[in-house]
MARMILUM-138599 format. One record per residue (C-alpha): chain; residue in three letters; x, y, z. Coordinates in Angstrom, 1 decimal, decimal comma. Example, Ala and Ser with C-alpha at 12.3 -4.5 7.8 and 13.67 -1.06 7.14 Angstrom:
<pts>
pt senu:A	votor:ALA	u:12,3	v:-4,5	w:7,8
pt senu:A	votor:SER	u:13,7	v:-1,1	w:7,1
</pts>
This chain:
<pts>
pt senu:A	votor:MET	u:100,4	v:21,5	w:-105,6
pt senu:A	votor:ALA	u:97,0	v:20,7	w:-107,3
pt senu:A	votor:ASN	u:96,9	v:24,1	w:-108,8
pt senu:A	votor:GLU	u:100,4	v:23,7	w:-110,2
pt senu:A	votor:VAL	u:99,5	v:20,4	w:-111,8
pt senu:A	votor:ALA	u:96,3	v:21,8	w:-113,3
pt senu:A	votor:ALA	u:98,3	v:24,8	w:-114,7
pt senu:A	votor:LYS	u:100,9	v:22,6	w:-116,3
pt senu:A	votor:GLN	u:98,2	v:20,3	w:-117,8
pt senu:A	votor:SER	u:96,4	v:23,4	w:-119,2
pt senu:A	votor:GLY	u:99,7	v:24,6	w:-120,8
pt senu:A	votor:SER	u:100,3	v:21,2	w:-122,3
pt senu:A	votor:LEU	u:96,8	v:21,1	w:-123,8
pt senu:A	votor:ALA	u:97,3	v:24,5	w:-125,4
pt senu:A	votor:LEU	u:100,5	v:23,1	w:-127,0
pt senu:A	votor:PHE	u:99,2	v:19,7	w:-128,1
pt senu:A	votor:GLY	u:95,6	v:20,7	w:-129,2
pt senu:A	votor:ASP	u:94,0	v:17,8	w:-131,0
pt senu:A	votor:ASP	u:97,3	v:16,3	w:-132,1
pt senu:A	votor:ALA	u:97,1	v:12,5	w:-131,6
pt senu:A	votor:LYS	u:99,9	v:11,4	w:-133,9
pt senu:A	votor:GLY	u:102,0	v:8,4	w:-133,1
pt senu:A	votor:PHE	u:99,3	v:6,0	w:-132,1
pt senu:A	votor:ASP	u:98,2	v:5,1	w:-135,6
pt senu:A	votor:ASN	u:99,2	v:1,5	w:-135,5
pt senu:A	votor:MET	u:98,3	v:0,9	w:-131,8
pt senu:A	votor:THR	u:95,1	v:-1,2	w:-131,2
pt senu:A	votor:GLN	u:93,5	v:-2,5	w:-128,1
pt senu:A	votor:ASP	u:95,5	v:-5,7	w:-128,5
pt senu:A	votor:ASP	u:98,6	v:-3,7	w:-127,9
pt senu:A	votor:LEU	u:97,4	v:-2,4	w:-124,5
pt senu:A	votor:ALA	u:97,5	v:-4,1	w:-121,1
pt senu:A	votor:LEU	u:94,0	v:-4,1	w:-119,5
pt senu:A	votor:PRO	u:94,6	v:-3,6	w:-115,8
pt senu:A	votor:PHE	u:93,0	v:-5,7	w:-113,2
pt senu:A	votor:VAL	u:91,6	v:-3,8	w:-110,2
pt senu:A	votor:ARG	u:91,6	v:-5,9	w:-107,0
pt senu:A	votor:ILE	u:91,6	v:-5,7	w:-103,3
pt senu:A	votor:LEU	u:94,9	v:-6,6	w:-101,7
pt senu:A	votor:GLY	u:94,7	v:-9,5	w:-99,2
pt senu:A	votor:GLN	u:97,0	v:-10,5	w:-96,4
pt senu:A	votor:LEU	u:99,1	v:-12,7	w:-98,7
pt senu:A	votor:SER	u:99,2	v:-10,3	w:-101,7
pt senu:A	votor:PRO	u:102,8	v:-9,7	w:-103,0
pt senu:A	votor:GLN	u:102,4	v:-6,0	w:-102,7
pt senu:A	votor:VAL	u:102,0	v:-6,3	w:-98,9
pt senu:A	votor:THR	u:104,7	v:-9,0	w:-98,4
pt senu:A	votor:ALA	u:108,1	v:-7,5	w:-97,4
pt senu:A	votor:GLY	u:110,8	v:-9,1	w:-99,5
pt senu:A	votor:ASP	u:108,6	v:-9,8	w:-102,5
pt senu:A	votor:SER	u:109,7	v:-8,2	w:-105,8
pt senu:A	votor:LYS	u:106,3	v:-6,6	w:-106,1
pt senu:A	votor:TYR	u:106,3	v:-5,3	w:-102,5
pt senu:A	votor:ILE	u:105,0	v:-1,7	w:-102,2
pt senu:A	votor:ASP	u:106,0	v:0,0	w:-98,9
pt senu:A	votor:SER	u:102,7	v:1,9	w:-98,6
pt senu:A	votor:ALA	u:100,5	v:-1,0	w:-99,5
pt senu:A	votor:LYS	u:98,2	v:-2,6	w:-96,8
pt senu:A	votor:PRO	u:95,6	v:-5,4	w:-96,9
pt senu:A	votor:GLY	u:92,2	v:-4,0	w:-97,8
pt senu:A	votor:MET	u:93,6	v:-1,3	w:-100,2
pt senu:A	votor:ILE	u:92,5	v:-1,3	w:-103,8
pt senu:A	votor:TYR	u:95,2	v:-1,9	w:-106,4
pt senu:A	votor:ASN	u:95,6	v:-1,2	w:-110,1
pt senu:A	votor:THR	u:97,9	v:-3,8	w:-111,6
pt senu:A	votor:VAL	u:99,1	v:-1,7	w:-114,5
pt senu:A	votor:THR	u:99,4	v:1,8	w:-113,0
pt senu:A	votor:SER	u:100,3	v:0,4	w:-109,5
pt senu:A	votor:GLU	u:98,0	v:3,0	w:-108,1
pt senu:A	votor:LEU	u:96,7	v:2,3	w:-104,6
pt senu:A	votor:TYR	u:93,4	v:3,5	w:-103,2
pt senu:A	votor:ASP	u:92,0	v:3,7	w:-99,7
pt senu:A	votor:GLY	u:89,7	v:0,7	w:-99,4
pt senu:A	votor:LYS	u:87,4	v:2,6	w:-97,0
pt senu:A	votor:LYS	u:86,9	v:5,5	w:-99,4
pt senu:A	votor:GLY	u:86,7	v:3,3	w:-102,4
pt senu:A	votor:ILE	u:86,9	v:3,9	w:-106,2
pt senu:A	votor:LYS	u:84,3	v:5,1	w:-108,7
pt senu:A	votor:VAL	u:83,6	v:2,7	w:-111,6
pt senu:A	votor:ILE	u:81,3	v:2,5	w:-114,6
pt senu:A	votor:PRO	u:80,4	v:-1,1	w:-115,5
pt senu:A	votor:CYS	u:80,5	v:-1,5	w:-119,3
pt senu:A	votor:TYR	u:80,2	v:-5,2	w:-119,9
pt senu:A	votor:TYR	u:79,6	v:-8,3	w:-117,8
pt senu:A	votor:LYS	u:80,3	v:-11,9	w:-118,4
pt senu:A	votor:LYS	u:80,5	v:-15,1	w:-116,4
pt senu:A	votor:ASP	u:82,8	v:-18,1	w:-117,1
pt senu:A	votor:TYR	u:84,6	v:-20,9	w:-115,5
pt senu:A	votor:PRO	u:88,4	v:-20,8	w:-115,8
pt senu:A	votor:GLU	u:90,0	v:-24,2	w:-115,4
pt senu:A	votor:TRP	u:93,1	v:-24,2	w:-113,2
pt senu:A	votor:SER	u:95,7	v:-26,8	w:-112,2
pt senu:A	votor:ASP	u:96,5	v:-26,9	w:-108,5
pt senu:A	votor:ARG	u:99,2	v:-24,5	w:-107,3
pt senu:A	votor:GLY	u:102,7	v:-25,6	w:-108,2
pt senu:A	votor:ASP	u:101,4	v:-28,0	w:-110,9
pt senu:A	votor:GLY	u:100,9	v:-25,6	w:-113,8
pt senu:A	votor:PRO	u:102,1	v:-22,5	w:-115,6
pt senu:A	votor:GLY	u:100,1	v:-20,1	w:-113,4
pt senu:A	votor:ALA	u:97,6	v:-19,5	w:-116,1
pt senu:A	votor:PRO	u:94,2	v:-21,1	w:-116,8
pt senu:A	votor:VAL	u:94,4	v:-24,4	w:-118,6
pt senu:A	votor:ALA	u:91,2	v:-23,4	w:-120,4
pt senu:A	votor:VAL	u:88,1	v:-21,2	w:-120,0
pt senu:A	votor:HIS	u:84,7	v:-22,7	w:-120,1
pt senu:A	votor:MET	u:81,4	v:-20,9	w:-120,8
pt senu:A	votor:PRO	u:78,4	v:-21,5	w:-118,4
pt senu:A	votor:ASN	u:76,8	v:-23,9	w:-120,9
pt senu:A	votor:SER	u:79,9	v:-26,1	w:-121,2
pt senu:A	votor:PRO	u:79,3	v:-29,8	w:-120,7
pt senu:A	votor:VAL	u:82,6	v:-30,0	w:-118,8
pt senu:A	votor:ILE	u:81,1	v:-28,3	w:-115,8
pt senu:A	votor:ALA	u:78,6	v:-31,2	w:-115,2
pt senu:A	votor:THR	u:81,5	v:-33,7	w:-115,1
pt senu:A	votor:GLY	u:82,9	v:-32,1	w:-112,0
pt senu:A	votor:LYS	u:82,3	v:-32,4	w:-108,3
pt senu:A	votor:ARG	u:81,6	v:-29,4	w:-106,1
pt senu:A	votor:GLU	u:84,2	v:-28,6	w:-103,5
pt senu:A	votor:GLY	u:83,1	v:-25,4	w:-101,8
pt senu:A	votor:SER	u:83,3	v:-22,7	w:-104,4
pt senu:A	votor:LYS	u:85,4	v:-24,9	w:-106,7
pt senu:A	votor:ILE	u:84,4	v:-27,7	w:-109,1
pt senu:A	votor:ARG	u:86,9	v:-30,5	w:-109,2
pt senu:A	votor:LEU	u:87,2	v:-32,2	w:-112,6
pt senu:A	votor:PRO	u:88,0	v:-35,9	w:-113,3
pt senu:A	votor:ASN	u:91,4	v:-34,8	w:-114,6
pt senu:A	votor:GLY	u:92,4	v:-33,3	w:-111,3
pt senu:A	votor:ASN	u:92,0	v:-29,7	w:-112,3
pt senu:A	votor:TYR	u:89,3	v:-27,4	w:-110,9
pt senu:A	votor:LEU	u:86,9	v:-24,8	w:-112,2
pt senu:A	votor:GLU	u:86,2	v:-21,5	w:-110,5
pt senu:A	votor:GLU	u:82,9	v:-19,7	w:-111,3
pt senu:A	votor:THR	u:84,0	v:-16,1	w:-112,1
pt senu:A	votor:ALA	u:82,0	v:-13,0	w:-112,7
pt senu:A	votor:SER	u:83,9	v:-10,4	w:-114,7
pt senu:A	votor:TYR	u:83,1	v:-6,7	w:-115,0
pt senu:A	votor:PHE	u:84,8	v:-4,7	w:-117,7
pt senu:A	votor:VAL	u:84,7	v:-1,2	w:-116,2
pt senu:A	votor:MET	u:85,9	v:2,4	w:-116,6
pt senu:A	votor:VAL	u:87,6	v:3,2	w:-113,3
pt senu:A	votor:GLU	u:88,4	v:6,7	w:-112,1
pt senu:A	votor:THR	u:92,1	v:7,5	w:-111,8
pt senu:A	votor:LYS	u:93,7	v:9,7	w:-109,2
pt senu:A	votor:SER	u:94,1	v:12,4	w:-111,8
pt senu:A	votor:GLY	u:90,3	v:12,5	w:-112,2
pt senu:A	votor:GLY	u:89,9	v:10,8	w:-115,6
pt senu:A	votor:TYR	u:88,5	v:7,3	w:-116,3
pt senu:A	votor:THR	u:90,4	v:4,4	w:-117,8
pt senu:A	votor:PRO	u:89,4	v:0,8	w:-118,8
pt senu:A	votor:ALA	u:90,0	v:-2,0	w:-116,3
pt senu:A	votor:LEU	u:88,7	v:-5,4	w:-115,3
pt senu:A	votor:ILE	u:87,3	v:-6,5	w:-111,9
pt senu:A	votor:THR	u:86,7	v:-10,2	w:-111,3
pt senu:A	votor:MET	u:84,6	v:-11,7	w:-108,5
pt senu:A	votor:LYS	u:84,5	v:-15,3	w:-107,4
pt senu:A	votor:SER	u:84,1	v:-17,5	w:-104,4
pt senu:A	votor:THR	u:82,5	v:-15,5	w:-101,6
pt senu:A	votor:GLN	u:82,3	v:-12,4	w:-103,8
pt senu:A	votor:LEU	u:79,8	v:-14,1	w:-106,2
pt senu:A	votor:ASN	u:77,1	v:-13,0	w:-103,7
pt senu:A	votor:VAL	u:78,3	v:-9,4	w:-104,1
pt senu:A	votor:SER	u:78,2	v:-9,8	w:-107,9
pt senu:A	votor:LYS	u:74,6	v:-11,0	w:-107,8
pt senu:A	votor:LYS	u:73,6	v:-8,0	w:-105,6
pt senu:A	votor:TRP	u:75,4	v:-5,6	w:-107,9
pt senu:A	votor:ASN	u:73,6	v:-7,2	w:-111,0
pt senu:A	votor:SER	u:70,3	v:-6,8	w:-109,2
pt senu:A	votor:MET	u:71,1	v:-3,2	w:-108,4
pt senu:A	votor:MET	u:71,8	v:-2,5	w:-112,0
pt senu:A	votor:LYS	u:68,5	v:-4,1	w:-113,2
pt senu:A	votor:THR	u:66,3	v:-2,3	w:-110,7
pt senu:A	votor:THR	u:67,8	v:1,2	w:-111,0
pt senu:A	votor:GLN	u:65,2	v:3,4	w:-112,7
pt senu:A	votor:ILE	u:65,0	v:6,9	w:-114,2
pt senu:A	votor:ALA	u:61,9	v:8,8	w:-115,4
pt senu:A	votor:ASP	u:61,3	v:8,2	w:-119,1
pt senu:A	votor:GLY	u:59,6	v:11,6	w:-119,6
pt senu:A	votor:LYS	u:56,3	v:9,9	w:-120,5
pt senu:A	votor:GLY	u:55,1	v:9,4	w:-116,9
pt senu:A	votor:GLY	u:56,8	v:6,1	w:-116,6
pt senu:A	votor:PHE	u:60,3	v:4,7	w:-115,7
pt senu:A	votor:ALA	u:63,1	v:3,1	w:-117,7
pt senu:A	votor:ILE	u:66,3	v:1,2	w:-116,7
pt senu:A	votor:PRO	u:69,4	v:3,1	w:-117,6
pt senu:A	votor:PRO	u:72,1	v:1,3	w:-119,6
pt senu:A	votor:MET	u:74,8	v:-0,5	w:-117,6
pt senu:A	votor:HIS	u:77,4	v:2,0	w:-118,8
pt senu:A	votor:GLY	u:75,2	v:5,0	w:-117,7
pt senu:A	votor:VAL	u:75,6	v:4,6	w:-114,0
pt senu:A	votor:VAL	u:78,6	v:5,3	w:-111,7
pt senu:A	votor:TYR	u:79,1	v:3,0	w:-108,7
pt senu:A	votor:ASN	u:81,4	v:3,3	w:-105,7
pt senu:A	votor:LEU	u:83,3	v:0,2	w:-104,7
pt senu:A	votor:THR	u:84,9	v:-0,1	w:-101,3
pt senu:A	votor:SER	u:86,5	v:-2,9	w:-99,3
pt senu:A	votor:THR	u:85,5	v:-4,4	w:-96,0
pt senu:A	votor:LEU	u:86,8	v:-7,2	w:-93,8
pt senu:A	votor:GLN	u:84,6	v:-10,3	w:-94,1
pt senu:A	votor:LYS	u:84,6	v:-13,5	w:-92,0
pt senu:A	votor:ASN	u:83,3	v:-17,0	w:-91,9
pt senu:A	votor:ASP	u:84,1	v:-20,0	w:-89,8
pt senu:A	votor:LYS	u:87,2	v:-20,7	w:-91,9
pt senu:A	votor:GLY	u:88,9	v:-17,3	w:-91,7
pt senu:A	votor:SER	u:88,7	v:-13,7	w:-92,8
pt senu:A	votor:TRP	u:89,4	v:-11,8	w:-96,0
pt senu:A	votor:TYR	u:88,7	v:-8,4	w:-97,6
pt senu:A	votor:GLY	u:85,7	v:-8,2	w:-100,0
pt senu:A	votor:TRP	u:83,8	v:-5,7	w:-102,1
pt senu:A	votor:VAL	u:80,9	v:-3,5	w:-101,1
pt senu:A	votor:VAL	u:79,0	v:-1,8	w:-104,0
pt senu:A	votor:THR	u:76,8	v:1,3	w:-103,7
pt senu:A	votor:MET	u:75,4	v:3,4	w:-106,5
pt senu:A	votor:ASP	u:77,0	v:6,8	w:-106,8
pt senu:A	votor:ARG	u:75,1	v:8,6	w:-109,5
pt senu:A	votor:ILE	u:73,4	v:8,3	w:-112,9
pt senu:A	votor:LEU	u:75,3	v:10,0	w:-115,7
pt senu:A	votor:ASP	u:73,6	v:13,0	w:-117,3
pt senu:A	votor:GLN	u:74,1	v:15,4	w:-120,2
pt senu:A	votor:LYS	u:77,3	v:17,0	w:-118,8
pt senu:A	votor:ASP	u:78,8	v:13,5	w:-118,8
pt senu:A	votor:LYS	u:78,2	v:12,9	w:-122,5
pt senu:A	votor:SER	u:81,9	v:12,3	w:-123,4
pt senu:A	votor:LEU	u:82,4	v:9,9	w:-120,5
pt senu:A	votor:TYR	u:79,2	v:8,1	w:-121,3
pt senu:A	votor:LEU	u:80,2	v:7,6	w:-125,0
pt senu:A	votor:SER	u:83,7	v:6,4	w:-124,0
pt senu:A	votor:ALA	u:82,1	v:3,8	w:-121,6
pt senu:A	votor:LYS	u:79,7	v:2,7	w:-124,3
pt senu:A	votor:GLU	u:82,5	v:2,3	w:-126,8
pt senu:A	votor:PHE	u:84,6	v:0,3	w:-124,4
pt senu:A	votor:GLY	u:81,6	v:-2,0	w:-123,7
pt senu:A	votor:GLY	u:81,0	v:-2,4	w:-127,4
pt senu:A	votor:ASN	u:84,6	v:-3,3	w:-128,1
pt senu:A	votor:VAL	u:84,5	v:-6,0	w:-125,4
pt senu:A	votor:SER	u:81,3	v:-7,5	w:-126,8
pt senu:A	votor:LYS	u:83,0	v:-7,7	w:-130,2
pt senu:A	votor:GLY	u:86,0	v:-9,5	w:-128,8
pt senu:A	votor:ASN	u:88,3	v:-6,6	w:-129,5
pt senu:A	votor:VAL	u:89,5	v:-6,3	w:-125,9
pt senu:A	votor:GLN	u:92,0	v:-9,0	w:-124,9
pt senu:A	votor:THR	u:92,9	v:-9,9	w:-121,3
pt senu:A	votor:LYS	u:95,9	v:-11,9	w:-120,1
pt senu:A	votor:ALA	u:95,4	v:-14,5	w:-117,4
pt senu:A	votor:ASP	u:95,1	v:-13,0	w:-114,0
pt senu:A	votor:VAL	u:98,0	v:-15,1	w:-112,7
pt senu:A	votor:GLU	u:98,8	v:-13,1	w:-109,6
pt senu:A	votor:GLU	u:95,2	v:-13,4	w:-108,3
pt senu:A	votor:LYS	u:95,4	v:-17,2	w:-108,4
pt senu:A	votor:VAL	u:98,7	v:-17,3	w:-106,6
pt senu:A	votor:SER	u:97,7	v:-14,8	w:-103,9
pt senu:A	votor:ASP	u:94,1	v:-15,7	w:-103,4
pt senu:A	votor:SER	u:93,6	v:-16,7	w:-99,7
pt senu:A	votor:THR	u:89,8	v:-16,4	w:-99,5
pt senu:A	votor:PRO	u:88,3	v:-19,2	w:-97,4
pt senu:A	votor:TYR	u:85,8	v:-21,3	w:-99,3
</pts>
């Protein structure tokens, strides 16, 4: 089957060549940036009867919200982080709002200091709450073998995973050819993300485990440039994301 698919793709490439017509007026704003997340016990995809239910989905699997691709959480997925940011989305309590953030505050926002810490949340005087959120704009490997842009967010208990991942990025070194070492760019390293069952005294949930897979080299030039371009577009504000509504509704992580 794999050989048949490869043969068909090769034939299509011979037909299409470098013809990319038809996408002239399509920008990043016209594309849906998928969220990649771990399915939990209450995720719609694993809940029979829900309109988003997927028969083969199980808690702990990794899910792409646009392609609906499912990945084995134990085997994980390959990702290249291209841009990182941290912010504080402001939410109304479940059932009280539209299912989207009321606002998004930056780490230096004076609003944060007006709130009271409640576990991983910050309760504001207006009754809403803030959730410290680490966002990774990544290139994620698809089942067909290519890489496509996506977004991974970490909050609550996963903020510790985020800090460890950031430290891993900042301490990875390669020889600089001058007898010393240099830190490769964020978009120059491939990581493997798997899921694992985690617990505390309030319950259990599935969380991320991050390990370094490899550092890109000369044979990966095209992939490296694509990752660099994506990160640049995010930093310029050219990549728009819609509120991760489903994550708020289905999040059951104990605080």
